[in-house]
TIBA-266524 format. One record per atom (N, C-alpha, C): residue in one letter; atom name; x negated, y negated, z negated. Coordinates in steps of 0.1 Angstrom, whole numbers, plus 5000, padded with zeros to 4 digits. Layout:
N
+------+------+------+------+------+
: type : atom :    u :    v :    w :
+------+------+------+------+------+
:    A :   CA :    X :    Y :    Z :
...
+------+------+------+------+------+
***
This chain:
105
+------+------+------+------+------+
: type : atom :    u :    v :    w :
+------+------+------+------+------+
:    M :    N : 3634 : 9062 : 5597 :
:    M :   CA : 3646 : 9059 : 5605 :
:    M :    C : 3643 : 9045 : 5611 :
:    T :    N : 3646 : 9044 : 5624 :
:    T :   CA : 3643 : 9031 : 5630 :
:    T :    C : 3656 : 9022 : 5629 :
:    R :    N : 3654 : 9009 : 5632 :
:    R :   CA : 3665 : 9000 : 5632 :
:    R :    C : 3677 : 9005 : 5640 :
:    E :    N : 3673 : 9009 : 5652 :
:    E :   CA : 3683 : 9014 : 5662 :
:    E :    C : 3691 : 9026 : 5657 :
:    E :    N : 3683 : 9035 : 5651 :
:    E :   CA : 3689 : 9047 : 5645 :
:    E :    C : 3699 : 9044 : 5634 :
:    L :    N : 3695 : 9035 : 5625 :
:    L :   CA : 3703 : 9030 : 5614 :
:    L :    C : 3716 : 9024 : 5619 :
:    I :    N : 3715 : 9015 : 5628 :
:    I :   CA : 3727 : 9008 : 5634 :
:    I :    C : 3736 : 9018 : 5641 :
:    A :    N : 3730 : 9027 : 5649 :
:    A :   CA : 3738 : 9037 : 5656 :
:    A :    C : 3745 : 9047 : 5647 :
:    T :    N : 3738 : 9051 : 5636 :
:    T :   CA : 3744 : 9059 : 5626 :
:    T :    C : 3756 : 9053 : 5620 :
:    L :    N : 3755 : 9040 : 5616 :
:    L :   CA : 3766 : 9033 : 5610 :
:    L :    C : 3777 : 9030 : 5619 :
:    K :    N : 3774 : 9027 : 5632 :
:    K :   CA : 3784 : 9025 : 5642 :
:    K :    C : 3792 : 9037 : 5644 :
:    S :    N : 3786 : 9049 : 5644 :
:    S :   CA : 3793 : 9061 : 5646 :
:    S :    C : 3801 : 9065 : 5634 :
:    L :    N : 3796 : 9063 : 5622 :
:    L :   CA : 3803 : 9066 : 5609 :
:    L :    C : 3815 : 9058 : 5607 :
:    L :    N : 3814 : 9045 : 5611 :
:    L :   CA : 3825 : 9036 : 5609 :
:    L :    C : 3834 : 9034 : 5621 :
:    W :    N : 3831 : 9039 : 5632 :
:    W :   CA : 3838 : 9038 : 5644 :
:    W :    C : 3839 : 9023 : 5648 :
:    E :    N : 3828 : 9016 : 5646 :
:    E :   CA : 3827 : 9001 : 5648 :
:    E :    C : 3817 : 8999 : 5659 :
:    N :    N : 3822 : 8991 : 5669 :
:    N :   CA : 3814 : 8988 : 5681 :
:    N :    C : 3807 : 8974 : 5680 :
:    D :    N : 3810 : 8966 : 5670 :
:    D :   CA : 3804 : 8953 : 5669 :
:    D :    C : 3791 : 8954 : 5661 :
:    E :    N : 3780 : 8954 : 5669 :
:    E :   CA : 3767 : 8956 : 5663 :
:    E :    C : 3764 : 8944 : 5653 :
:    T :    N : 3768 : 8932 : 5656 :
:    T :   CA : 3765 : 8921 : 5648 :
:    T :    C : 3772 : 8922 : 5634 :
:    K :    N : 3784 : 8928 : 5634 :
:    K :   CA : 3791 : 8930 : 5621 :
:    K :    C : 3783 : 8941 : 5613 :
:    I :    N : 3779 : 8951 : 5620 :
:    I :   CA : 3771 : 8962 : 5613 :
:    I :    C : 3758 : 8956 : 5607 :
:    I :    N : 3751 : 8947 : 5615 :
:    I :   CA : 3739 : 8941 : 5610 :
:    I :    C : 3741 : 8933 : 5598 :
:    V :    N : 3752 : 8925 : 5598 :
:    V :   CA : 3756 : 8917 : 5586 :
:    V :    C : 3758 : 8926 : 5574 :
:    F :    N : 3765 : 8937 : 5575 :
:    F :   CA : 3767 : 8946 : 5564 :
:    F :    C : 3754 : 8952 : 5560 :
:    I :    N : 3745 : 8956 : 5569 :
:    I :   CA : 3732 : 8962 : 5565 :
:    I :    C : 3724 : 8952 : 5557 :
:    N :    N : 3723 : 8939 : 5562 :
:    N :   CA : 3716 : 8929 : 5555 :
:    N :    C : 3721 : 8926 : 5541 :
:    S :    N : 3735 : 8927 : 5540 :
:    S :   CA : 3741 : 8925 : 5526 :
:    S :    C : 3737 : 8937 : 5517 :
:    A :    N : 3737 : 8949 : 5523 :
:    A :   CA : 3733 : 8961 : 5515 :
:    A :    C : 3718 : 8960 : 5511 :
:    I :    N : 3710 : 8956 : 5520 :
:    I :   CA : 3696 : 8954 : 5516 :
:    I :    C : 3694 : 8943 : 5506 :
:    A :    N : 3701 : 8932 : 5507 :
:    A :   CA : 3701 : 8922 : 5496 :
:    A :    C : 3705 : 8927 : 5483 :
:    Y :    N : 3715 : 8935 : 5483 :
:    Y :   CA : 3720 : 8942 : 5470 :
:    Y :    C : 3709 : 8951 : 5465 :
:    I :    N : 3703 : 8959 : 5473 :
:    I :   CA : 3692 : 8968 : 5469 :
:    I :    C : 3680 : 8960 : 5463 :
:    N :    N : 3677 : 8949 : 5470 :
:    N :   CA : 3666 : 8941 : 5466 :
:    N :    C : 3669 : 8935 : 5452 :
:    W :    N : 3681 : 8931 : 5450 :
:    W :   CA : 3685 : 8925 : 5437 :
:    W :    C : 3684 : 8936 : 5426 :
:    Y :    N : 3689 : 8948 : 5429 :
:    Y :   CA : 3690 : 8959 : 5420 :
:    Y :    C : 3676 : 8964 : 5416 :
:    T :    N : 3667 : 8965 : 5426 :
:    T :   CA : 3654 : 8972 : 5424 :
:    T :    C : 3643 : 8962 : 5422 :
:    F :    N : 3645 : 8949 : 5425 :
:    F :   CA : 3635 : 8939 : 5425 :
:    F :    C : 3624 : 8942 : 5436 :
:    Q :    N : 3629 : 8948 : 5447 :
:    Q :   CA : 3620 : 8951 : 5458 :
:    Q :    C : 3622 : 8940 : 5469 :
:    N :    N : 3615 : 8941 : 5480 :
:    N :   CA : 3616 : 8931 : 5490 :
:    N :    C : 3618 : 8938 : 5504 :
:    Y :    N : 3628 : 8947 : 5505 :
:    Y :   CA : 3631 : 8954 : 5517 :
:    Y :    C : 3637 : 8945 : 5528 :
:    S :    N : 3635 : 8948 : 5540 :
:    S :   CA : 3641 : 8939 : 5551 :
:    S :    C : 3644 : 8948 : 5563 :
:    L :    N : 3655 : 8944 : 5570 :
:    L :   CA : 3659 : 8951 : 5582 :
:    L :    C : 3648 : 8949 : 5593 :
:    N :    N : 3640 : 8938 : 5592 :
:    N :   CA : 3630 : 8936 : 5602 :
:    N :    C : 3617 : 8944 : 5600 :
:    D :    N : 3616 : 8951 : 5588 :
:    D :   CA : 3605 : 8959 : 5585 :
:    D :    C : 3609 : 8972 : 5579 :
:    L :    N : 3616 : 8980 : 5586 :
:    L :   CA : 3622 : 8992 : 5581 :
:    L :    C : 3612 : 9003 : 5577 :
:    N :    N : 3600 : 9002 : 5582 :
:    N :   CA : 3590 : 9012 : 5579 :
:    N :    C : 3586 : 9012 : 5564 :
:    L :    N : 3589 : 9002 : 5557 :
:    L :   CA : 3586 : 9001 : 5543 :
:    L :    C : 3597 : 9007 : 5534 :
:    I :    N : 3609 : 9010 : 5540 :
:    I :   CA : 3620 : 9015 : 5532 :
:    I :    C : 3620 : 9030 : 5531 :
:    P :    N : 3620 : 9036 : 5519 :
:    P :   CA : 3620 : 9050 : 5518 :
:    P :    C : 3633 : 9056 : 5523 :
:    Y :    N : 3633 : 9069 : 5527 :
:    Y :   CA : 3645 : 9075 : 5532 :
:    Y :    C : 3656 : 9075 : 5522 :
:    D :    N : 3654 : 9077 : 5509 :
:    D :   CA : 3664 : 9076 : 5499 :
:    D :    C : 3672 : 9063 : 5500 :
:    I :    N : 3665 : 9053 : 5502 :
:    I :   CA : 3671 : 9039 : 5502 :
:    I :    C : 3680 : 9038 : 5514 :
:    F :    N : 3676 : 9045 : 5525 :
:    F :   CA : 3685 : 9045 : 5537 :
:    F :    C : 3698 : 9051 : 5534 :
:    M :    N : 3698 : 9062 : 5526 :
:    M :   CA : 3711 : 9068 : 5522 :
:    M :    C : 3720 : 9059 : 5514 :
:    V :    N : 3713 : 9051 : 5505 :
:    V :   CA : 3721 : 9042 : 5497 :
:    V :    C : 3726 : 9030 : 5506 :
:    I :    N : 3718 : 9026 : 5516 :
:    I :   CA : 3722 : 9015 : 5525 :
:    I :    C : 3735 : 9020 : 5532 :
:    I :    N : 3735 : 9032 : 5537 :
:    I :   CA : 3746 : 9038 : 5545 :
:    I :    C : 3758 : 9038 : 5536 :
:    E :    N : 3757 : 9043 : 5523 :
:    E :   CA : 3768 : 9043 : 5514 :
:    E :    C : 3774 : 9029 : 5511 :
:    L :    N : 3765 : 9020 : 5509 :
:    L :   CA : 3769 : 9006 : 5506 :
:    L :    C : 3776 : 9000 : 5518 :
:    V :    N : 3771 : 9002 : 5530 :
:    V :   CA : 3777 : 8996 : 5542 :
:    V :    C : 3791 : 9002 : 5543 :
:    K :    N : 3792 : 9015 : 5541 :
:    K :   CA : 3806 : 9022 : 5542 :
:    K :    C : 3815 : 9016 : 5532 :
:    D :    N : 3810 : 9014 : 5520 :
:    D :   CA : 3819 : 9008 : 5510 :
:    D :    C : 3823 : 8993 : 5513 :
:    K :    N : 3814 : 8985 : 5518 :
:    K :   CA : 3816 : 8971 : 5521 :
:    K :    C : 3826 : 8971 : 5533 :
:    Y :    N : 3824 : 8979 : 5543 :
:    Y :   CA : 3832 : 8980 : 5555 :
:    Y :    C : 3847 : 8983 : 5551 :
:    H :    N : 3848 : 8991 : 5541 :
:    H :   CA : 3862 : 8995 : 5536 :
:    H :    C : 3866 : 8986 : 5525 :
:    E :    N : 3861 : 8974 : 5524 :
:    E :   CA : 3865 : 8964 : 5514 :
:    E :    C : 3862 : 8967 : 5500 :
:    R :    N : 3853 : 8975 : 5497 :
:    R :   CA : 3848 : 8976 : 5483 :
:    R :    C : 3836 : 8968 : 5481 :
:    I :    N : 3839 : 8955 : 5480 :
:    I :   CA : 3828 : 8944 : 5479 :
:    I :    C : 3821 : 8945 : 5466 :
:    W :    N : 3808 : 8942 : 5466 :
:    W :   CA : 3801 : 8943 : 5453 :
:    W :    C : 3795 : 8930 : 5448 :
:    V :    N : 3800 : 8919 : 5453 :
:    V :   CA : 3796 : 8906 : 5448 :
:    V :    C : 3805 : 8903 : 5436 :
:    E :    N : 3798 : 8901 : 5424 :
:    E :   CA : 3805 : 8898 : 5412 :
:    E :    C : 3808 : 8883 : 5410 :
:    S :    N : 3797 : 8875 : 5413 :
:    S :   CA : 3799 : 8860 : 5413 :
:    S :    C : 3789 : 8853 : 5421 :
:    E :    N : 3792 : 8841 : 5426 :
:    E :   CA : 3783 : 8833 : 5434 :
:    E :    C : 3784 : 8819 : 5428 :
:    R :    N : 3773 : 8811 : 5430 :
:    R :   CA : 3773 : 8797 : 5426 :
:    R :    C : 3766 : 8790 : 5437 :
:    L :    N : 3771 : 8778 : 5441 :
:    L :   CA : 3766 : 8771 : 5453 :
:    L :    C : 3754 : 8762 : 5449 :
:    S :    N : 3754 : 8754 : 5439 :
:    S :   CA : 3743 : 8745 : 5436 :
:    S :    C : 3732 : 8753 : 5430 :
:    D :    N : 3720 : 8752 : 5436 :
:    D :   CA : 3709 : 8761 : 5433 :
:    D :    C : 3714 : 8775 : 5435 :
:    Y :    N : 3717 : 8778 : 5446 :
:    Y :   CA : 3724 : 8791 : 5450 :
:    Y :    C : 3720 : 8803 : 5442 :
:    S :    N : 3730 : 8810 : 5437 :
:    S :   CA : 3728 : 8822 : 5428 :
:    S :    C : 3739 : 8832 : 5432 :
:    I :    N : 3736 : 8844 : 5432 :
:    I :   CA : 3745 : 8855 : 5435 :
:    I :    C : 3743 : 8866 : 5425 :
:    T :    N : 3754 : 8872 : 5420 :
:    T :   CA : 3753 : 8883 : 5410 :
:    T :    C : 3761 : 8894 : 5416 :
:    Y :    N : 3755 : 8906 : 5417 :
:    Y :   CA : 3762 : 8918 : 5422 :
:    Y :    C : 3767 : 8927 : 5411 :
:    T :    N : 3776 : 8935 : 5413 :
:    T :   CA : 3781 : 8944 : 5404 :
:    T :    C : 3777 : 8958 : 5408 :
:    T :    N : 3775 : 8967 : 5398 :
:    T :   CA : 3772 : 8981 : 5401 :
:    T :    C : 3783 : 8990 : 5398 :
:    K :    N : 3795 : 8985 : 5394 :
:    K :   CA : 3806 : 8994 : 5390 :
:    K :    C : 3811 : 9003 : 5401 :
:    D :    N : 3810 : 8998 : 5414 :
:    D :   CA : 3815 : 9006 : 5425 :
:    D :    C : 3805 : 9016 : 5431 :
:    L :    N : 3792 : 9014 : 5426 :
:    L :   CA : 3782 : 9022 : 5431 :
:    L :    C : 3782 : 9036 : 5425 :
:    S :    N : 3781 : 9047 : 5433 :
:    S :   CA : 3782 : 9060 : 5428 :
:    S :    C : 3770 : 9063 : 5419 :
:    N :    N : 3772 : 9073 : 5410 :
:    N :   CA : 3761 : 9076 : 5401 :
:    N :    C : 3749 : 9081 : 5408 :
:    D :    N : 3751 : 9089 : 5419 :
:    D :   CA : 3740 : 9094 : 5427 :
:    D :    C : 3732 : 9082 : 5433 :
:    A :    N : 3739 : 9072 : 5438 :
:    A :   CA : 3732 : 9060 : 5444 :
:    A :    C : 3724 : 9053 : 5433 :
:    K :    N : 3730 : 9051 : 5421 :
:    K :   CA : 3723 : 9045 : 5410 :
:    K :    C : 3710 : 9052 : 5406 :
:    I :    N : 3711 : 9065 : 5406 :
:    I :   CA : 3699 : 9074 : 5402 :
:    I :    C : 3688 : 9072 : 5413 :
:    L :    N : 3692 : 9072 : 5426 :
:    L :   CA : 3682 : 9070 : 5436 :
:    L :    C : 3676 : 9056 : 5435 :
:    L :    N : 3684 : 9046 : 5433 :
:    L :   CA : 3679 : 9032 : 5432 :
:    L :    C : 3670 : 9030 : 5420 :
:    D :    N : 3674 : 9037 : 5409 :
:    D :   CA : 3666 : 9035 : 5397 :
:    D :    C : 3652 : 9040 : 5399 :
:    R :    N : 3650 : 9050 : 5408 :
:    R :   CA : 3636 : 9055 : 5410 :
:    R :    C : 3627 : 9044 : 5416 :
:    Y :    N : 3633 : 9034 : 5423 :
:    Y :   CA : 3626 : 9024 : 5430 :
:    Y :    C : 3626 : 9010 : 5423 :
:    R :    N : 3632 : 9011 : 5411 :
:    R :   CA : 3634 : 8998 : 5403 :
:    R :    C : 3620 : 8994 : 5397 :
:    I :    N : 3617 : 8982 : 5398 :
:    I :   CA : 3605 : 8976 : 5392 :
:    I :    C : 3609 : 8970 : 5379 :
:    I :    N : 3602 : 8974 : 5368 :
:    I :   CA : 3605 : 8968 : 5355 :
:    I :    C : 3593 : 8960 : 5351 :
:    Y :    N : 3596 : 8948 : 5348 :
:    Y :   CA : 3585 : 8939 : 5344 :
:    Y :    C : 3584 : 8939 : 5328 :
:    V :    N : 3572 : 8940 : 5324 :
:    V :   CA : 3569 : 8941 : 5309 :
:    V :    C : 3560 : 8929 : 5306 :
:    N :    N : 3564 : 8921 : 5296 :
:    N :   CA : 3557 : 8909 : 5292 :
:    N :    C : 3546 : 8913 : 5282 :
+------+------+------+------+------+
***
């Protein structure tokens, strides 16, 4: 999926014409996925993102657009952010778990 296809898909699903707003939501979703999976996906390099992850991005953007925010806590000094997974569907969790990197000492 190209950047333009992803943005167009979300614009049509959400009936939202503000592309900047959609991009902010996509970047937030990608940040969430990176936090959850310990990956380094980016909107600027979509060819590295598996198709499964695109489906989760679409779900997350739809949730965030409809005010189901997934930020649990933020701290400003030495910036830190913690996300919650309680609103994420089981299907999305299963998909993301396939791409999760587990570090072993």
